[in-house]
mmCIF file as gemmi writes it, N, C-alpha and C atoms, coordinates in Angstrom:
data_model
loop_
_atom_site.group_PDB
_atom_site.id
_atom_site.type_symbol
_atom_site.label_atom_id
_atom_site.label_alt_id
_atom_site.label_comp_id
_atom_site.label_asym_id
_atom_site.label_entity_id
_atom_site.label_seq_id
_atom_site.pdbx_PDB_ins_code
_atom_site.Cartn_x
_atom_site.Cartn_y
_atom_site.Cartn_z
_atom_site.occupancy
_atom_site.B_iso_or_equiv
_atom_site.pdbx_formal_charge
_atom_site.auth_seq_id
_atom_site.auth_asym_id
_atom_site.pdbx_PDB_model_num
ATOM 1 N N . MET Axp A 1 ? -1.146 -12.876 -14.729 1 0 ? 1 A 1
ATOM 2 C CA . MET Axp A 1 ? -0.809 -11.549 -14.281 1 0 ? 1 A 1
ATOM 3 C C . MET Axp A 1 ? 0.352 -11.682 -13.297 1 0 ? 1 A 1
ATOM 4 N N . THR Axp A 2 ? 1.306 -10.827 -13.408 1 0 ? 2 A 1
ATOM 5 C CA . THR Axp A 2 ? 2.479 -10.83 -12.528 1 0 ? 2 A 1
ATOM 6 C C . THR Axp A 2 ? 2.478 -9.569 -11.682 1 0 ? 2 A 1
ATOM 7 N N . PHE Axp A 3 ? 2.682 -9.713 -10.37 1 0 ? 3 A 1
ATOM 8 C CA . PHE Axp A 3 ? 2.788 -8.569 -9.476 1 0 ? 3 A 1
ATOM 9 C C . PHE Axp A 3 ? 4.22 -8.447 -9.045 1 0 ? 3 A 1
ATOM 10 N N . THR Axp A 4 ? 4.642 -7.274 -8.758 1 0 ? 4 A 1
ATOM 11 C CA . THR Axp A 4 ? 6.024 -7.04 -8.293 1 0 ? 4 A 1
ATOM 12 C C . THR Axp A 4 ? 5.979 -6.222 -7.044 1 0 ? 4 A 1
ATOM 13 N N . ILE Axp A 5 ? 6.988 -6.383 -6.196 1 0 ? 5 A 1
ATOM 14 C CA . ILE Axp A 5 ? 7.166 -5.583 -5.025 1 0 ? 5 A 1
ATOM 15 C C . ILE Axp A 5 ? 8.372 -4.688 -5.298 1 0 ? 5 A 1
ATOM 16 N N . SER Axp A 6 ? 8.197 -3.401 -5.235 1 0 ? 6 A 1
ATOM 17 C CA . SER Axp A 6 ? 9.284 -2.473 -5.478 1 0 ? 6 A 1
ATOM 18 C C . SER Axp A 6 ? 9.746 -1.87 -4.159 1 0 ? 6 A 1
ATOM 19 N N . GLY Axp A 7 ? 11.023 -1.617 -4.081 1 0 ? 7 A 1
ATOM 20 C CA . GLY Axp A 7 ? 11.564 -1.002 -2.884 1 0 ? 7 A 1
ATOM 21 C C . GLY Axp A 7 ? 13.008 -0.739 -3.075 1 0 ? 7 A 1
ATOM 22 N N . THR Axp A 8 ? 13.765 -0.764 -2.009 1 0 ? 8 A 1
ATOM 23 C CA . THR Axp A 8 ? 15.2 -0.469 -2.125 1 0 ? 8 A 1
ATOM 24 C C . THR Axp A 8 ? 15.956 -1.69 -2.666 1 0 ? 8 A 1
ATOM 25 N N . GLN Axp A 9 ? 15.365 -2.826 -2.579 1 0 ? 9 A 1
ATOM 26 C CA . GLN Axp A 9 ? 15.946 -4.044 -3.147 1 0 ? 9 A 1
ATOM 27 C C . GLN Axp A 9 ? 15.405 -4.242 -4.568 1 0 ? 9 A 1
ATOM 28 N N . PRO Axp A 10 ? 16.109 -5.096 -5.344 1 0 ? 10 A 1
ATOM 29 C CA . PRO Axp A 10 ? 15.604 -5.332 -6.724 1 0 ? 10 A 1
ATOM 30 C C . PRO Axp A 10 ? 14.186 -5.87 -6.681 1 0 ? 10 A 1
ATOM 31 N N . GLU Axp A 11 ? 13.409 -5.587 -7.725 1 0 ? 11 A 1
ATOM 32 C CA . GLU Axp A 11 ? 12.046 -6.045 -7.799 1 0 ? 11 A 1
ATOM 33 C C . GLU Axp A 11 ? 11.994 -7.538 -7.719 1 0 ? 11 A 1
ATOM 34 N N . ALA Axp A 12 ? 11.032 -8.053 -6.966 1 0 ? 12 A 1
ATOM 35 C CA . ALA Axp A 12 ? 10.871 -9.483 -6.821 1 0 ? 12 A 1
ATOM 36 C C . ALA Axp A 12 ? 9.506 -9.89 -7.379 1 0 ? 12 A 1
ATOM 37 N N . SER Axp A 13 ? 9.477 -10.828 -8.239 1 0 ? 13 A 1
ATOM 38 C CA . SER Axp A 13 ? 8.257 -11.342 -8.832 1 0 ? 13 A 1
ATOM 39 C C . SER Axp A 13 ? 7.545 -12.187 -7.769 1 0 ? 13 A 1
ATOM 40 N N . ILE Axp A 14 ? 6.258 -11.954 -7.596 1 0 ? 14 A 1
ATOM 41 C CA . ILE Axp A 14 ? 5.542 -12.76 -6.58 1 0 ? 14 A 1
ATOM 42 C C . ILE Axp A 14 ? 4.507 -13.643 -7.264 1 0 ? 14 A 1
ATOM 43 N N . SER Axp A 15 ? 4.508 -13.763 -8.555 1 0 ? 15 A 1
ATOM 44 C CA . SER Axp A 15 ? 3.492 -14.567 -9.218 1 0 ? 15 A 1
ATOM 45 C C . SER Axp A 15 ? 3.635 -16.058 -8.965 1 0 ? 15 A 1
ATOM 46 N N . GLY Axp A 16 ? 4.86 -16.516 -8.736 1 0 ? 16 A 1
ATOM 47 C CA . GLY Axp A 16 ? 5.079 -17.955 -8.565 1 0 ? 16 A 1
ATOM 48 C C . GLY Axp A 16 ? 5.26 -18.408 -7.129 1 0 ? 16 A 1
ATOM 49 N N . ASN Axp A 17 ? 5.145 -17.493 -6.153 1 0 ? 17 A 1
ATOM 50 C CA . ASN Axp A 17 ? 5.394 -17.823 -4.782 1 0 ? 17 A 1
ATOM 51 C C . ASN Axp A 17 ? 4.165 -18.43 -4.145 1 0 ? 17 A 1
ATOM 52 N N . SER Axp A 18 ? 4.408 -19.252 -3.137 1 0 ? 18 A 1
ATOM 53 C CA . SER Axp A 18 ? 3.308 -19.853 -2.364 1 0 ? 18 A 1
ATOM 54 C C . SER Axp A 18 ? 2.7 -18.773 -1.515 1 0 ? 18 A 1
ATOM 55 N N . LEU Axp A 19 ? 1.479 -19.064 -1.04 1 0 ? 19 A 1
ATOM 56 C CA . LEU Axp A 19 ? 0.805 -18.111 -0.138 1 0 ? 19 A 1
ATOM 57 C C . LEU Axp A 19 ? 1.624 -17.87 1.123 1 0 ? 19 A 1
ATOM 58 N N . SER Axp A 20 ? 2.216 -18.917 1.65 1 0 ? 20 A 1
ATOM 59 C CA . SER Axp A 20 ? 3.047 -18.8 2.818 1 0 ? 20 A 1
ATOM 60 C C . SER Axp A 20 ? 4.23 -17.821 2.565 1 0 ? 20 A 1
ATOM 61 N N . GLU Axp A 21 ? 4.85 -17.927 1.415 1 0 ? 21 A 1
ATOM 62 C CA . GLU Axp A 21 ? 5.963 -17.037 1.098 1 0 ? 21 A 1
ATOM 63 C C . GLU Axp A 21 ? 5.461 -15.61 0.946 1 0 ? 21 A 1
ATOM 64 N N . LEU Axp A 22 ? 4.324 -15.42 0.37 1 0 ? 22 A 1
ATOM 65 C CA . LEU Axp A 22 ? 3.765 -14.078 0.157 1 0 ? 22 A 1
ATOM 66 C C . LEU Axp A 22 ? 3.428 -13.436 1.501 1 0 ? 22 A 1
ATOM 67 N N . VAL Axp A 23 ? 2.882 -14.228 2.433 1 0 ? 23 A 1
ATOM 68 C CA . VAL Axp A 23 ? 2.593 -13.683 3.764 1 0 ? 23 A 1
ATOM 69 C C . VAL Axp A 23 ? 3.852 -13.294 4.456 1 0 ? 23 A 1
ATOM 70 N N . SER Axp A 24 ? 4.895 -14.095 4.359 1 0 ? 24 A 1
ATOM 71 C CA . SER Axp A 24 ? 6.181 -13.726 4.967 1 0 ? 24 A 1
ATOM 72 C C . SER Axp A 24 ? 6.736 -12.446 4.375 1 0 ? 24 A 1
ATOM 73 N N . GLN Axp A 25 ? 6.628 -12.3 3.061 1 0 ? 25 A 1
ATOM 74 C CA . GLN Axp A 25 ? 7.078 -11.069 2.388 1 0 ? 25 A 1
ATOM 75 C C . GLN Axp A 25 ? 6.297 -9.844 2.873 1 0 ? 25 A 1
ATOM 76 N N . ALA Axp A 26 ? 4.994 -10.036 3.043 1 0 ? 26 A 1
ATOM 77 C CA . ALA Axp A 26 ? 4.129 -8.939 3.516 1 0 ? 26 A 1
ATOM 78 C C . ALA Axp A 26 ? 4.526 -8.531 4.917 1 0 ? 26 A 1
ATOM 79 N N . GLN Axp A 27 ? 4.788 -9.544 5.799 1 0 ? 27 A 1
ATOM 80 C CA . GLN Axp A 27 ? 5.17 -9.238 7.135 1 0 ? 27 A 1
ATOM 81 C C . GLN Axp A 27 ? 6.509 -8.499 7.196 1 0 ? 27 A 1
ATOM 82 N N . GLU Axp A 28 ? 7.432 -8.866 6.315 1 0 ? 28 A 1
ATOM 83 C CA . GLU Axp A 28 ? 8.713 -8.15 6.241 1 0 ? 28 A 1
ATOM 84 C C . GLU Axp A 28 ? 8.519 -6.722 5.785 1 0 ? 28 A 1
ATOM 85 N N . LEU Axp A 29 ? 7.631 -6.531 4.802 1 0 ? 29 A 1
ATOM 86 C CA . LEU Axp A 29 ? 7.345 -5.171 4.309 1 0 ? 29 A 1
ATOM 87 C C . LEU Axp A 29 ? 6.752 -4.325 5.437 1 0 ? 29 A 1
ATOM 88 N N . LEU Axp A 30 ? 5.821 -4.904 6.225 1 0 ? 30 A 1
ATOM 89 C CA . LEU Axp A 30 ? 5.226 -4.172 7.336 1 0 ? 30 A 1
ATOM 90 C C . LEU Axp A 30 ? 6.26 -3.734 8.309 1 0 ? 30 A 1
ATOM 91 N N . LEU Axp A 31 ? 7.24 -4.614 8.595 1 0 ? 31 A 1
ATOM 92 C CA . LEU Axp A 31 ? 8.336 -4.248 9.508 1 0 ? 31 A 1
ATOM 93 C C . LEU Axp A 31 ? 9.149 -3.093 8.972 1 0 ? 31 A 1
ATOM 94 N N . GLN Axp A 32 ? 9.481 -3.135 7.662 1 0 ? 32 A 1
ATOM 95 C CA . GLN Axp A 32 ? 10.236 -2.079 7.022 1 0 ? 32 A 1
ATOM 96 C C . GLN Axp A 32 ? 9.473 -0.758 7.045 1 0 ? 32 A 1
ATOM 97 N N . ILE Axp A 33 ? 8.164 -0.846 6.812 1 0 ? 33 A 1
ATOM 98 C CA . ILE Axp A 33 ? 7.338 0.364 6.849 1 0 ? 33 A 1
ATOM 99 C C . ILE Axp A 33 ? 7.303 0.947 8.237 1 0 ? 33 A 1
ATOM 100 N N . ARG Axp A 34 ? 7.106 0.113 9.222 1 0 ? 34 A 1
ATOM 101 C CA . ARG Axp A 34 ? 7.02 0.557 10.614 1 0 ? 34 A 1
ATOM 102 C C . ARG Axp A 34 ? 8.298 1.264 11.083 1 0 ? 34 A 1
ATOM 103 N N . GLN Axp A 35 ? 9.472 0.784 10.557 1 0 ? 35 A 1
ATOM 104 C CA . GLN Axp A 35 ? 10.757 1.328 10.96 1 0 ? 35 A 1
ATOM 105 C C . GLN Axp A 35 ? 11.232 2.459 10.092 1 0 ? 35 A 1
ATOM 106 N N . HIS Axp A 36 ? 10.536 2.767 9.005 1 0 ? 36 A 1
ATOM 107 C CA . HIS Axp A 36 ? 10.973 3.807 8.077 1 0 ? 36 A 1
ATOM 108 C C . HIS Axp A 36 ? 10.819 5.168 8.713 1 0 ? 36 A 1
ATOM 109 N N . PRO Axp A 37 ? 11.851 6.057 8.594 1 0 ? 37 A 1
ATOM 110 C CA . PRO Axp A 37 ? 11.777 7.369 9.215 1 0 ? 37 A 1
ATOM 111 C C . PRO Axp A 37 ? 10.577 8.201 8.725 1 0 ? 37 A 1
ATOM 112 N N . GLN Axp A 38 ? 10.224 8.097 7.467 1 0 ? 38 A 1
ATOM 113 C CA . GLN Axp A 38 ? 9.088 8.848 6.936 1 0 ? 38 A 1
ATOM 114 C C . GLN Axp A 38 ? 7.792 8.387 7.613 1 0 ? 38 A 1
ATOM 115 N N . PHE Axp A 39 ? 7.653 7.109 7.812 1 0 ? 39 A 1
ATOM 116 C CA . PHE Axp A 39 ? 6.445 6.567 8.458 1 0 ? 39 A 1
ATOM 117 C C . PHE Axp A 39 ? 6.389 7.04 9.887 1 0 ? 39 A 1
ATOM 118 N N . LYS Axp A 40 ? 7.519 7.018 10.581 1 0 ? 40 A 1
ATOM 119 C CA . LYS Axp A 40 ? 7.543 7.458 11.96 1 0 ? 40 A 1
ATOM 120 C C . LYS Axp A 40 ? 7.152 8.913 12.112 1 0 ? 40 A 1
ATOM 121 N N . GLY Axp A 41 ? 7.395 9.707 11.057 1 0 ? 41 A 1
ATOM 122 C CA . GLY Axp A 41 ? 7.046 11.123 11.098 1 0 ? 41 A 1
ATOM 123 C C . GLY Axp A 41 ? 5.655 11.438 10.69 1 0 ? 41 A 1
ATOM 124 N N . LEU Axp A 42 ? 4.919 10.497 10.19 1 0 ? 42 A 1
ATOM 125 C CA . LEU Axp A 42 ? 3.566 10.74 9.735 1 0 ? 42 A 1
ATOM 126 C C . LEU Axp A 42 ? 2.616 10.944 10.897 1 0 ? 42 A 1
ATOM 127 N N . ARG Axp A 43 ? 1.709 11.829 10.735 1 0 ? 43 A 1
ATOM 128 C CA . ARG Axp A 43 ? 0.689 12.061 11.756 1 0 ? 43 A 1
ATOM 129 C C . ARG Axp A 43 ? -0.654 11.93 11.054 1 0 ? 43 A 1
ATOM 130 N N . PHE Axp A 44 ? -1.209 10.754 11.066 1 0 ? 44 A 1
ATOM 131 C CA . PHE Axp A 44 ? -2.548 10.562 10.434 1 0 ? 44 A 1
ATOM 132 C C . PHE Axp A 44 ? -3.404 9.64 11.264 1 0 ? 44 A 1
ATOM 133 N N . ASP Axp A 45 ? -4.673 9.736 11.079 1 0 ? 45 A 1
ATOM 134 C CA . ASP Axp A 45 ? -5.588 8.934 11.828 1 0 ? 45 A 1
ATOM 135 C C . ASP Axp A 45 ? -6.386 8.068 10.873 1 0 ? 45 A 1
ATOM 136 N N . CYS Axp A 46 ? -6.366 6.761 11.123 1 0 ? 46 A 1
ATOM 137 C CA . CYS Axp A 46 ? -7.146 5.873 10.26 1 0 ? 46 A 1
ATOM 138 C C . CYS Axp A 46 ? -7.808 4.796 11.102 1 0 ? 46 A 1
ATOM 139 N N . ASP Axp A 47 ? -8.738 4.068 10.537 1 0 ? 47 A 1
ATOM 140 C CA . ASP Axp A 47 ? -9.479 3.06 11.292 1 0 ? 47 A 1
ATOM 141 C C . ASP Axp A 47 ? -8.641 1.797 11.584 1 0 ? 47 A 1
ATOM 142 N N . VAL Axp A 48 ? -7.608 1.546 10.755 1 0 ? 48 A 1
ATOM 143 C CA . VAL Axp A 48 ? -6.814 0.345 10.894 1 0 ? 48 A 1
ATOM 144 C C . VAL Axp A 48 ? -5.378 0.734 11.218 1 0 ? 48 A 1
ATOM 145 N N . ALA Axp A 49 ? -4.85 0.212 12.311 1 0 ? 49 A 1
ATOM 146 C CA . ALA Axp A 49 ? -3.476 0.467 12.672 1 0 ? 49 A 1
ATOM 147 C C . ALA Axp A 49 ? -2.558 -0.56 12.043 1 0 ? 49 A 1
ATOM 148 N N . LEU Axp A 50 ? -1.301 -0.251 11.94 1 0 ? 50 A 1
ATOM 149 C CA . LEU Axp A 50 ? -0.327 -1.199 11.385 1 0 ? 50 A 1
ATOM 150 C C . LEU Axp A 50 ? -0.281 -2.472 12.218 1 0 ? 50 A 1
ATOM 151 N N . GLY Axp A 51 ? -0.447 -2.344 13.504 1 0 ? 51 A 1
ATOM 152 C CA . GLY Axp A 51 ? -0.52 -3.53 14.36 1 0 ? 51 A 1
ATOM 153 C C . GLY Axp A 51 ? -1.659 -4.479 14.031 1 0 ? 51 A 1
ATOM 154 N N . ASP Axp A 52 ? -2.83 -3.863 13.631 1 0 ? 52 A 1
ATOM 155 C CA . ASP Axp A 52 ? -3.955 -4.695 13.194 1 0 ? 52 A 1
ATOM 156 C C . ASP Axp A 52 ? -3.625 -5.476 11.934 1 0 ? 52 A 1
ATOM 157 N N . VAL Axp A 53 ? -2.933 -4.808 11.031 1 0 ? 53 A 1
ATOM 158 C CA . VAL Axp A 53 ? -2.55 -5.475 9.77 1 0 ? 53 A 1
ATOM 159 C C . VAL Axp A 53 ? -1.576 -6.624 10.051 1 0 ? 53 A 1
ATOM 160 N N . LYS Axp A 54 ? -0.629 -6.347 10.965 1 0 ? 54 A 1
ATOM 161 C CA . LYS Axp A 54 ? 0.327 -7.394 11.333 1 0 ? 54 A 1
ATOM 162 C C . LYS Axp A 54 ? -0.366 -8.557 11.943 1 0 ? 54 A 1
ATOM 163 N N . GLN Axp A 55 ? -1.339 -8.314 12.84 1 0 ? 55 A 1
ATOM 164 C CA . GLN Axp A 55 ? -2.08 -9.415 13.454 1 0 ? 55 A 1
ATOM 165 C C . GLN Axp A 55 ? -2.846 -10.199 12.433 1 0 ? 55 A 1
ATOM 166 N N . TYR Axp A 56 ? -3.412 -9.523 11.456 1 0 ? 56 A 1
ATOM 167 C CA . TYR Axp A 56 ? -4.119 -10.205 10.344 1 0 ? 56 A 1
ATOM 168 C C . TYR Axp A 56 ? -3.183 -11.17 9.614 1 0 ? 56 A 1
ATOM 169 N N . PHE Axp A 57 ? -1.958 -10.672 9.297 1 0 ? 57 A 1
ATOM 170 C CA . PHE Axp A 57 ? -1.013 -11.549 8.586 1 0 ? 57 A 1
ATOM 171 C C . PHE Axp A 57 ? -0.548 -12.677 9.502 1 0 ? 57 A 1
ATOM 172 N N . ASN Axp A 58 ? -0.403 -12.416 10.806 1 0 ? 58 A 1
ATOM 173 C CA . ASN Axp A 58 ? -0.048 -13.52 11.698 1 0 ? 58 A 1
ATOM 174 C C . ASN Axp A 58 ? -1.118 -14.599 11.662 1 0 ? 58 A 1
ATOM 175 N N . TYR Axp A 59 ? -2.353 -14.253 11.676 1 0 ? 59 A 1
ATOM 176 C CA . TYR Axp A 59 ? -3.476 -15.191 11.64 1 0 ? 59 A 1
ATOM 177 C C . TYR Axp A 59 ? -3.501 -15.896 10.308 1 0 ? 59 A 1
ATOM 178 N N . LEU Axp A 60 ? -3.292 -15.184 9.227 1 0 ? 60 A 1
ATOM 179 C CA . LEU Axp A 60 ? -3.268 -15.767 7.922 1 0 ? 60 A 1
ATOM 180 C C . LEU Axp A 60 ? -2.126 -16.747 7.781 1 0 ? 60 A 1
ATOM 181 N N . GLU Axp A 61 ? -0.966 -16.402 8.324 1 0 ? 61 A 1
ATOM 182 C CA . GLU Axp A 61 ? 0.181 -17.32 8.289 1 0 ? 61 A 1
ATOM 183 C C . GLU Axp A 61 ? -0.159 -18.608 9.051 1 0 ? 61 A 1
ATOM 184 N N . TRP Axp A 62 ? -0.787 -18.48 10.223 1 0 ? 62 A 1
ATOM 185 C CA . TRP Axp A 62 ? -1.189 -19.638 10.987 1 0 ? 62 A 1
ATOM 186 C C . TRP Axp A 62 ? -2.154 -20.519 10.204 1 0 ? 62 A 1
ATOM 187 N N . ALA Axp A 63 ? -3.139 -19.86 9.554 1 0 ? 63 A 1
ATOM 188 C CA . ALA Axp A 63 ? -4.167 -20.605 8.8 1 0 ? 63 A 1
ATOM 189 C C . ALA Axp A 63 ? -3.532 -21.353 7.613 1 0 ? 63 A 1
ATOM 190 N N . VAL Axp A 64 ? -2.579 -20.729 6.937 1 0 ? 64 A 1
ATOM 191 C CA . VAL Axp A 64 ? -1.947 -21.34 5.782 1 0 ? 64 A 1
ATOM 192 C C . VAL Axp A 64 ? -1.124 -22.576 6.277 1 0 ? 64 A 1
ATOM 193 N N . ASN Axp A 65 ? -0.421 -22.392 7.372 1 0 ? 65 A 1
ATOM 194 C CA . ASN Axp A 65 ? 0.386 -23.505 7.883 1 0 ? 65 A 1
ATOM 195 C C . ASN Axp A 65 ? -0.477 -24.624 8.461 1 0 ? 65 A 1
ATOM 196 N N . ALA Axp A 66 ? -1.718 -24.291 8.872 1 0 ? 66 A 1
ATOM 197 C CA . ALA Axp A 66 ? -2.638 -25.328 9.403 1 0 ? 66 A 1
ATOM 198 C C . ALA Axp A 66 ? -3.496 -25.901 8.304 1 0 ? 66 A 1
ATOM 199 N N . ASP Axp A 67 ? -3.268 -25.515 7.056 1 0 ? 67 A 1
ATOM 200 C CA . ASP Axp A 67 ? -4.036 -25.973 5.878 1 0 ? 67 A 1
ATOM 201 C C . ASP Axp A 67 ? -5.514 -25.706 6.007 1 0 ? 67 A 1
ATOM 202 N N . LEU Axp A 68 ? -5.912 -24.575 6.522 1 0 ? 68 A 1
ATOM 203 C CA . LEU Axp A 68 ? -7.314 -24.174 6.588 1 0 ? 68 A 1
ATOM 204 C C . LEU Axp A 68 ? -7.718 -23.622 5.26 1 0 ? 68 A 1
ATOM 205 N N . GLU Axp A 69 ? -8.998 -23.529 5.024 1 0 ? 69 A 1
ATOM 206 C CA . GLU Axp A 69 ? -9.499 -22.966 3.769 1 0 ? 69 A 1
ATOM 207 C C . GLU Axp A 69 ? -9.469 -21.445 3.824 1 0 ? 69 A 1
ATOM 208 N N . VAL Axp A 70 ? -8.371 -20.875 3.382 1 0 ? 70 A 1
ATOM 209 C CA . VAL Axp A 70 ? -8.104 -19.435 3.478 1 0 ? 70 A 1
ATOM 210 C C . VAL Axp A 70 ? -9.137 -18.643 2.728 1 0 ? 70 A 1
ATOM 211 N N . SER Axp A 71 ? -9.673 -19.171 1.646 1 0 ? 71 A 1
ATOM 212 C CA . SER Axp A 71 ? -10.616 -18.389 0.836 1 0 ? 71 A 1
ATOM 213 C C . SER Axp A 71 ? -11.884 -18.003 1.578 1 0 ? 71 A 1
ATOM 214 N N . LYS Axp A 72 ? -12.166 -18.637 2.708 1 0 ? 72 A 1
ATOM 215 C CA . LYS Axp A 72 ? -13.385 -18.309 3.5 1 0 ? 72 A 1
ATOM 216 C C . LYS Axp A 72 ? -13.136 -17.228 4.493 1 0 ? 72 A 1
ATOM 217 N N . PHE Axp A 73 ? -11.901 -16.717 4.627 1 0 ? 73 A 1
ATOM 218 C CA . PHE Axp A 73 ? -11.62 -15.65 5.547 1 0 ? 73 A 1
ATOM 219 C C . PHE Axp A 73 ? -12.134 -14.312 5.018 1 0 ? 73 A 1
ATOM 220 N N . GLU Axp A 74 ? -12.428 -13.411 5.91 1 0 ? 74 A 1
ATOM 221 C CA . GLU Axp A 74 ? -12.844 -12.101 5.503 1 0 ? 74 A 1
ATOM 222 C C . GLU Axp A 74 ? -11.805 -11.45 4.596 1 0 ? 74 A 1
ATOM 223 N N . GLY Axp A 75 ? -12.266 -10.853 3.517 1 0 ? 75 A 1
ATOM 224 C CA . GLY Axp A 75 ? -11.36 -10.188 2.603 1 0 ? 75 A 1
ATOM 225 C C . GLY Axp A 75 ? -10.85 -11.068 1.495 1 0 ? 75 A 1
ATOM 226 N N . PHE Axp A 76 ? -11.18 -12.345 1.53 1 0 ? 76 A 1
ATOM 227 C CA . PHE Axp A 76 ? -10.728 -13.272 0.493 1 0 ? 76 A 1
ATOM 228 C C . PHE Axp A 76 ? -11.963 -13.813 -0.239 1 0 ? 76 A 1
ATOM 229 N N . THR Axp A 77 ? -12.617 -12.985 -1.003 1 0 ? 77 A 1
ATOM 230 C CA . THR Axp A 77 ? -13.799 -13.415 -1.741 1 0 ? 77 A 1
ATOM 231 C C . THR Axp A 77 ? -13.439 -13.503 -3.216 1 0 ? 77 A 1
ATOM 232 N N . GLU Axp A 78 ? -14.103 -14.38 -3.879 1 0 ? 78 A 1
ATOM 233 C CA . GLU Axp A 78 ? -13.838 -14.557 -5.31 1 0 ? 78 A 1
ATOM 234 C C . GLU Axp A 78 ? -14.771 -13.727 -6.138 1 0 ? 78 A 1
């Protein structure tokens, strides 16, 4: 299965990327979302803030670089 990321840039295939590369791409997308004028204008309430998601990816990036067993983290079940 191949996943793609769509946006203002050409579509990028993520099927062959390492987990570390995918985490970096996700962090870049979060930054773009946070800075987007439409996002800044949204008024909604949810249980998870964008900062929480960023912190999750920061921790995931640390775990990947430390060669921890990522599959045991919350949200990574088989």
